[in-house]
C-alpha positions as CSV (number, residue, x, y, z in Angstrom):
1,M,63.4,-47.5,-86.0
2,I,60.6,-49.3,-87.7
3,E,61.4,-50.8,-91.1
4,V,58.9,-52.3,-93.5
5,R,60.2,-53.9,-96.6
6,G,58.1,-55.5,-99.4
7,L,55.3,-56.4,-97.0
8,S,52.3,-58.3,-98.4
9,K,49.3,-60.0,-97.0
10,R,46.4,-61.7,-98.6
11,F,43.2,-63.0,-97.0
12,G,41.6,-65.3,-99.5
13,A,41.0,-63.3,-102.7
14,T,41.5,-60.0,-100.9
15,V,44.9,-58.4,-101.0
16,A,45.1,-56.4,-97.8
17,V,48.8,-55.2,-98.1
18,D,50.6,-55.2,-101.4
19,G,54.4,-54.8,-101.5
20,L,54.5,-52.1,-98.8
21,S,57.8,-50.5,-97.8
22,F,58.4,-47.5,-95.5
23,D,60.5,-46.4,-92.5
24,V,59.4,-44.7,-89.2
25,R,62.2,-42.8,-87.5
26,P,62.5,-41.7,-83.8
27,G,62.1,-38.1,-82.6
28,V,58.9,-37.2,-84.4
29,V,55.2,-38.2,-84.4
30,T,54.5,-40.1,-87.6
31,G,50.9,-40.4,-88.7
32,F,49.7,-43.5,-90.5
33,L,46.9,-42.5,-92.9
34,G,44.7,-44.2,-95.5
35,P,41.0,-44.7,-96.4
36,N,38.9,-47.5,-94.9
37,G,40.3,-50.8,-96.1
38,A,43.7,-49.4,-97.0
39,G,45.5,-52.0,-94.9
40,K,46.6,-49.9,-91.9
41,S,45.3,-52.4,-89.3
42,T,46.8,-55.4,-91.1
43,T,50.1,-53.6,-91.3
44,L,50.2,-52.9,-87.6
45,R,49.2,-56.5,-86.8
46,M,52.1,-57.7,-88.9
47,L,54.5,-55.3,-87.1
48,L,53.3,-56.8,-83.8
49,G,53.6,-60.4,-85.0
50,L,49.8,-61.0,-84.8
51,D,49.6,-61.7,-88.5
52,E,52.3,-63.5,-90.5
53,P,53.2,-61.7,-93.8
54,D,53.0,-63.7,-97.0
55,T,56.1,-61.9,-98.3
56,G,58.4,-59.2,-97.0
57,R,59.6,-58.2,-93.5
58,A,58.7,-55.8,-90.7
59,T,61.2,-55.1,-88.1
60,I,61.5,-52.9,-85.0
61,G,65.1,-52.0,-84.1
62,G,66.3,-54.4,-86.7
63,R,64.4,-57.5,-85.3
64,P,60.9,-59.0,-85.9
65,Y,58.6,-58.4,-82.9
66,R,58.5,-62.1,-82.1
67,E,62.3,-62.1,-81.5
68,L,62.3,-59.3,-79.0
69,P,63.3,-60.7,-75.5
70,W,60.9,-58.4,-73.6
71,P,58.4,-57.0,-76.1
72,L,56.5,-54.7,-73.7
73,R,59.8,-53.1,-72.7
74,T,60.6,-52.3,-76.3
75,V,57.3,-51.7,-78.0
76,G,54.1,-50.3,-76.5
77,A,51.0,-50.8,-78.5
78,L,47.3,-49.9,-78.4
79,L,45.2,-51.6,-81.1
80,E,42.0,-52.3,-79.2
81,A,40.7,-49.8,-76.5
82,K,39.1,-52.6,-74.4
83,A,41.8,-55.2,-74.5
84,F,41.4,-56.1,-70.8
85,H,39.4,-58.4,-68.6
86,P,36.3,-56.4,-67.7
87,G,36.2,-57.8,-64.1
88,R,39.7,-56.7,-63.2
89,S,40.5,-53.2,-61.9
90,A,42.7,-50.9,-63.9
91,R,45.4,-51.4,-61.4
92,A,45.2,-55.2,-61.4
93,H,45.2,-55.2,-65.2
94,L,48.4,-53.2,-65.3
95,A,50.0,-55.2,-62.4
96,A,49.5,-58.4,-64.3
97,L,51.1,-57.0,-67.4
98,A,54.0,-55.7,-65.3
99,A,54.5,-59.1,-63.5
100,G,54.6,-61.0,-66.8
101,N,57.1,-58.7,-68.4
102,G,59.6,-58.2,-65.6
103,I,58.5,-54.6,-64.9
104,R,58.8,-53.1,-61.4
105,R,55.4,-52.8,-59.7
106,S,55.9,-49.1,-58.9
107,R,55.7,-48.4,-62.6
108,V,52.0,-49.2,-62.5
109,E,51.3,-46.2,-60.3
110,E,53.5,-44.0,-62.5
111,V,51.6,-44.8,-65.7
112,L,48.2,-44.4,-63.9
113,G,49.3,-40.9,-63.0
114,I,50.5,-40.1,-66.5
115,V,47.1,-41.0,-68.0
116,G,45.1,-39.5,-65.2
117,L,43.4,-42.7,-63.9
118,E,44.7,-42.6,-60.3
119,A,41.2,-42.0,-58.9
120,A,39.6,-44.8,-61.0
121,A,42.5,-47.3,-60.5
122,G,40.5,-49.5,-58.2
123,R,37.4,-49.7,-60.4
124,R,36.5,-52.6,-62.6
125,A,37.8,-51.7,-66.1
126,G,34.6,-53.1,-67.6
127,T,32.7,-50.1,-66.2
128,F,35.0,-47.6,-68.0
129,S,33.8,-45.3,-70.7
130,L,35.5,-45.6,-74.1
131,G,37.6,-42.6,-73.2
132,M,38.7,-44.1,-69.9
133,A,39.4,-47.4,-71.7
134,Q,41.6,-45.5,-74.2
135,R,43.6,-44.0,-71.3
136,L,44.0,-47.4,-69.7
137,G,45.2,-48.8,-73.1
138,V,47.8,-45.9,-73.3
139,A,48.9,-46.7,-69.7
140,A,49.5,-50.3,-70.7
141,A,51.4,-49.2,-73.8
142,L,53.7,-47.0,-71.6
143,L,54.1,-49.6,-68.9
144,G,57.5,-50.9,-70.1
145,D,58.8,-47.4,-70.8
146,P,59.3,-48.5,-74.5
147,A,61.3,-46.8,-77.2
148,V,58.6,-47.5,-79.8
149,L,54.9,-46.8,-79.6
150,L,52.3,-48.0,-82.0
151,L,48.8,-46.6,-81.5
152,D,45.7,-47.2,-83.5
153,E,43.1,-44.3,-83.2
154,P,44.3,-43.3,-79.8
155,V,41.9,-40.2,-79.5
156,N,38.8,-42.3,-80.3
157,G,36.3,-41.7,-77.5
158,L,38.2,-38.8,-75.8
159,D,36.6,-35.5,-75.1
160,P,38.3,-32.2,-76.3
161,E,40.4,-32.0,-73.1
162,G,41.5,-35.6,-73.6
163,I,42.3,-35.1,-77.2
164,R,44.6,-32.1,-76.3
165,W,46.2,-34.2,-73.6
166,M,46.9,-37.0,-76.0
167,R,48.3,-34.6,-78.6
168,N,50.7,-33.2,-76.1
169,L,51.6,-36.6,-74.7
170,L,52.5,-38.0,-78.2
171,R,54.6,-34.9,-79.0
172,S,56.4,-35.1,-75.6
173,L,57.2,-38.9,-76.1
174,A,58.6,-38.2,-79.6
175,A,60.7,-35.3,-78.2
176,E,62.3,-37.8,-75.8
177,G,63.6,-39.6,-78.9
178,R,61.0,-42.4,-79.1
179,V,59.4,-43.8,-82.3
180,V,55.7,-42.7,-82.2
181,F,53.6,-44.2,-85.0
182,V,49.9,-43.3,-84.9
183,S,47.2,-44.6,-87.2
184,S,44.2,-42.3,-87.5
185,H,41.3,-41.3,-89.7
186,L,41.2,-37.8,-88.2
187,I,43.2,-35.7,-90.7
188,G,42.7,-32.5,-88.9
189,E,44.1,-34.0,-85.7
190,M,47.1,-35.4,-87.5
191,A,47.8,-31.9,-88.9
192,L,48.1,-30.7,-85.3
193,T,50.0,-33.7,-83.9
194,A,52.2,-35.3,-86.5
195,E,55.3,-34.1,-88.3
196,R,55.7,-37.0,-90.7
197,L,53.1,-39.1,-92.6
198,V,52.9,-42.5,-94.2
199,V,49.9,-42.6,-96.5
200,I,48.7,-45.9,-98.0
201,G,45.8,-46.9,-100.2
202,Q,44.7,-50.4,-101.3
203,G,47.7,-51.8,-99.4
204,R,50.3,-49.8,-101.3
205,L,52.4,-46.8,-100.3
206,L,51.0,-43.5,-101.7
207,A,53.3,-41.1,-99.9
208,Q,56.0,-40.9,-97.2
209,T,56.5,-37.3,-96.5
210,S,56.1,-34.4,-94.0
211,V,52.8,-32.9,-93.0
212,A,54.1,-29.5,-94.3
213,D,55.0,-30.9,-97.8
214,L,51.7,-32.8,-98.2
215,S,49.7,-29.8,-97.1
216,A,51.5,-27.6,-99.6
217,R,50.1,-29.7,-102.5
218,S,46.6,-28.3,-102.0
219,T,44.5,-25.9,-99.9
220,S,44.8,-28.0,-96.7
221,L,46.1,-31.3,-95.5
222,E,42.6,-32.8,-95.7
223,Q,42.2,-31.8,-99.3
224,A,45.7,-33.0,-100.2
225,F,44.9,-36.3,-98.5
226,L,41.6,-36.7,-100.4
227,E,43.3,-35.9,-103.7
228,L,46.1,-38.3,-103.0
229,T,43.8,-41.2,-102.1
230,S,40.9,-40.5,-104.5
231,G,41.8,-43.6,-106.5
232,S,42.0,-45.9,-103.5
233,V,38.7,-45.3,-101.8
234,E,36.8,-48.6,-101.2
235,Y,33.4,-47.0,-100.3
236,R,32.2,-43.8,-101.8
237,A,28.9,-42.2,-100.9
238,A,26.7,-40.3,-103.3
239,P,27.2,-36.5,-103.4
240,A,25.2,-34.6,-100.8
241,D,22.9,-33.0,-103.3
242,D,22.2,-36.3,-105.0
243,A,21.6,-38.0,-101.7
244,K,19.1,-35.4,-100.7
245,G,17.2,-35.9,-103.9
246,R,16.9,-39.6,-103.4
247,T,15.4,-39.3,-99.9
248,R,12.6,-36.9,-100.9
């Protein structure tokens, strides 16, 4: 289980995360939602030990990420789609990760098959489209057969078939009893993929609930999300009618 307790992080005068507490349990897909600048990426980075919290604690299975003996075999993460050396092939990239984490080499071919990159495994990863890079990132996250998955915008760059594949993959991984925590701006996709939601705004928890319960608050999940986060939006465009008038 992921446990976040009183987590705070400040960058200069900017408070990115402010006393945040929530849990993410296994067996369901949990969506991580919030407006731009809500603190989602900073929270994920603190979970993965990439940023040090000013106060509070974030643990995975009761331990901070940095204390995990074989992190990739406990937590699979996708934060950046192109987090690989562009000159390496997809297979070589995964093989290097496997070698450094005590993972059997045959697992490389298994995850290439799971994400549908067998035919492109020998190509330099730097030539991949964004969608292919996302699939390679998912393969890297799955390499250690982890119990916990943290994914930031995993459908970004995927075509409709790829989005459906990702949706089914996340659901199947959760059904196996894993923790699946997915950050996304696509509210409609979360309505189809997730069962639980953690919603934050301006670094604070706004809701920890089910998709069904949040949707029931308004006419749709999107409308309920917009109403919940209306006071936490960092950037707000002019209404469409007003904007059209200004461009005439």
